[in-house]
N, CA and C atoms as a LAMMPS dump frame, in Angstrom:
ITEM: TIMESTEP
0
ITEM: NUMBER OF ATOMS
168
ITEM: BOX BOUNDS ff ff ff
-5.0000000000000000e+02 5.0000000000000000e+02
-5.0000000000000000e+02 5.0000000000000000e+02
-5.0000000000000000e+02 5.0000000000000000e+02
ITEM: ATOMS id mol type element x y z
1 1 1 N -71.259 492.134 72.442
2 1 2 C -72.625 492.158 71.949
3 1 3 C -73.583 492.459 73.068
4 2 1 N -74.608 493.267 72.802
5 2 2 C -75.633 493.578 73.781
6 2 3 C -76.621 492.459 73.878
7 3 1 N -77.144 492.28 75.101
8 3 2 C -78.205 491.282 75.271
9 3 3 C -79.495 492.032 75.626
10 4 1 N -80.556 491.667 74.93
11 4 2 C -81.857 492.342 75.087
12 4 3 C -82.878 491.46 75.716
13 5 1 N -83.942 492.041 76.264
14 5 2 C -85.113 491.299 76.721
15 5 3 C -86.154 491.535 75.633
16 6 1 N -86.553 490.453 74.976
17 6 2 C -87.431 490.506 73.815
18 6 3 C -88.741 489.803 74.154
19 7 1 N -89.87 490.464 73.878
20 7 2 C -91.164 489.853 74.034
21 7 3 C -91.702 489.498 72.634
22 8 1 N -92.151 488.258 72.49
23 8 2 C -92.717 487.803 71.194
24 8 3 C -94.22 487.66 71.405
25 9 1 N -95.01 488.6 70.834
26 9 2 C -96.441 488.588 70.934
27 9 3 C -96.918 487.468 70.026
28 10 1 N -97.809 486.624 70.533
29 10 2 C -98.257 485.483 69.727
30 10 3 C -97.145 484.398 69.661
31 11 1 N -96.403 484.279 70.776
32 11 2 C -95.225 483.449 70.806
33 11 3 C -95.497 481.965 70.839
34 12 1 N -96.758 481.569 70.949
35 12 2 C -97.069 480.133 70.989
36 12 3 C -97.285 479.535 69.604
37 13 1 N -97.404 480.378 68.56
38 13 2 C -97.582 479.84 67.211
39 13 3 C -96.245 479.443 66.591
40 14 1 N -96.286 478.843 65.448
41 14 2 C -95.06 478.384 64.845
42 14 3 C -94 479.461 64.6
43 15 1 N -94.438 480.63 64.115
44 15 2 C -93.436 481.683 63.843
45 15 3 C -92.925 482.295 65.123
46 16 1 N -93.806 482.506 66.114
47 16 2 C -93.38 483.051 67.398
48 16 3 C -92.445 482.141 68.121
49 17 1 N -92.735 480.878 68.083
50 17 2 C -91.872 479.882 68.732
51 17 3 C -90.504 479.86 68.083
52 18 1 N -90.478 479.91 66.76
53 18 2 C -89.178 479.896 66.023
54 18 3 C -88.39 481.187 66.297
55 19 1 N -89.056 482.343 66.293
56 19 2 C -88.367 483.595 66.584
57 19 3 C -87.808 483.543 68.018
58 20 1 N -88.649 483.127 68.964
59 20 2 C -88.224 483.075 70.348
60 20 3 C -86.991 482.21 70.54
61 21 1 N -87.045 481.062 69.91
62 21 2 C -85.887 480.122 69.962
63 21 3 C -84.607 480.782 69.436
64 22 1 N -84.74 481.41 68.246
65 22 2 C -83.533 482.012 67.622
66 22 3 C -82.951 483.161 68.45
67 23 1 N -83.881 484.011 68.988
68 23 2 C -83.433 485.084 69.825
69 23 3 C -82.706 484.543 71.057
70 24 1 N -83.31 483.556 71.73
71 24 2 C -82.731 482.991 72.936
72 24 3 C -81.376 482.31 72.633
73 25 1 N -81.349 481.68 71.515
74 25 2 C -80.118 480.946 71.105
75 25 3 C -78.959 481.917 71.005
76 26 1 N -79.211 483.169 70.687
77 26 2 C -78.168 484.153 70.54
78 26 3 C -77.944 485.023 71.772
79 27 1 N -78.482 484.509 72.923
80 27 2 C -78.176 485.1 74.202
81 27 3 C -79.173 486.152 74.72
82 28 1 N -80.29 486.316 74.054
83 28 2 C -81.28 487.294 74.527
84 28 3 C -82.274 486.619 75.448
85 29 1 N -82.859 487.41 76.39
86 29 2 C -83.898 486.91 77.272
87 29 3 C -85.2 487.054 76.471
88 30 1 N -85.988 485.998 76.429
89 30 2 C -87.225 486.03 75.644
90 30 3 C -88.433 485.78 76.509
91 31 1 N -89.473 486.546 76.24
92 31 2 C -90.781 486.347 76.923
93 31 3 C -91.753 485.979 75.799
94 32 1 N -92.417 484.857 75.91
95 32 2 C -93.401 484.419 74.912
96 32 3 C -94.775 484.832 75.394
97 33 1 N -95.448 485.658 74.568
98 33 2 C -96.756 486.141 74.929
99 33 3 C -97.867 485.237 74.39
100 34 1 N -98.937 485.094 75.172
101 34 2 C -100.096 484.325 74.755
102 34 3 C -101.294 484.835 75.551
103 35 1 N -102.455 484.64 74.984
104 35 2 C -103.682 484.998 75.728
105 35 3 C -103.927 484.039 76.847
106 36 1 N -103.355 482.853 76.791
107 36 2 C -103.634 481.799 77.779
108 36 3 C -102.295 481.219 78.284
109 37 1 N -102.136 481.246 79.604
110 37 2 C -100.869 480.694 80.187
111 37 3 C -100.746 479.215 79.945
112 38 1 N -101.911 478.488 79.884
113 38 2 C -101.812 477.064 79.637
114 38 3 C -101.253 476.746 78.22
115 39 1 N -101.309 477.667 77.292
116 39 2 C -100.646 477.48 75.975
117 39 3 C -99.209 477.852 76.044
118 40 1 N -98.868 478.93 76.781
119 40 2 C -97.518 479.469 76.771
120 40 3 C -96.513 478.572 77.533
121 41 1 N -96.936 478.008 78.64
122 41 2 C -96.031 477.224 79.452
123 41 3 C -95.413 476.035 78.713
124 42 1 N -96.199 475.21 78.01
125 42 2 C -95.598 474.071 77.298
126 42 3 C -94.681 474.546 76.197
127 43 1 N -95.009 475.635 75.511
128 43 2 C -94.117 476.146 74.421
129 43 3 C -92.817 476.679 75.037
130 44 1 N -92.869 477.379 76.141
131 44 2 C -91.691 477.883 76.757
132 44 3 C -90.815 476.703 77.23
133 45 1 N -91.417 475.704 77.745
134 45 2 C -90.723 474.482 78.187
135 45 3 C -90.011 473.822 76.986
136 46 1 N -90.718 473.722 75.887
137 46 2 C -90.158 473.108 74.662
138 46 3 C -88.942 473.892 74.148
139 47 1 N -89.076 475.202 74.115
140 47 2 C -87.974 476.043 73.669
141 47 3 C -86.781 475.934 74.621
142 48 1 N -87.011 475.92 75.897
143 48 2 C -85.961 475.761 76.901
144 48 3 C -85.238 474.416 76.742
145 49 1 N -85.985 473.363 76.47
146 49 2 C -85.388 472.036 76.283
147 49 3 C -84.567 471.99 75.02
148 50 1 N -85.002 472.623 73.95
149 50 2 C -84.243 472.672 72.703
150 50 3 C -82.92 473.423 72.899
151 51 1 N -82.937 474.395 73.776
152 51 2 C -81.759 475.202 74.012
153 51 3 C -80.692 474.47 74.906
154 52 1 N -81.123 473.496 75.607
155 52 2 C -80.25 472.796 76.577
156 52 3 C -79.013 472.209 75.891
157 53 1 N -79.12 471.744 74.662
158 53 2 C -78.005 471.124 74.009
159 53 3 C -77.219 472.046 73.035
160 54 1 N -77.577 473.337 73.059
161 54 2 C -76.983 474.291 72.109
162 54 3 C -75.94 475.147 72.791
163 55 1 N -74.802 475.241 72.175
164 55 2 C -73.761 476.168 72.668
165 55 3 C -74.074 477.561 72.162
166 56 1 N -74.098 478.553 73.095
167 56 2 C -74.48 479.891 72.762
168 56 3 C -73.545 480.558 71.843
């Protein structure tokens, strides 16, 4: 399977966060886009923590 780098525009909202999580869970590199870094950093941290206990 190919692995892609995927950018999710508006990645800090509920749909963007969910899409980012699902893409990352399946082995893709995900970039969460936001107009403000202070919004994106906690969301990226949350997604990363959720992935810690998941087998790819």
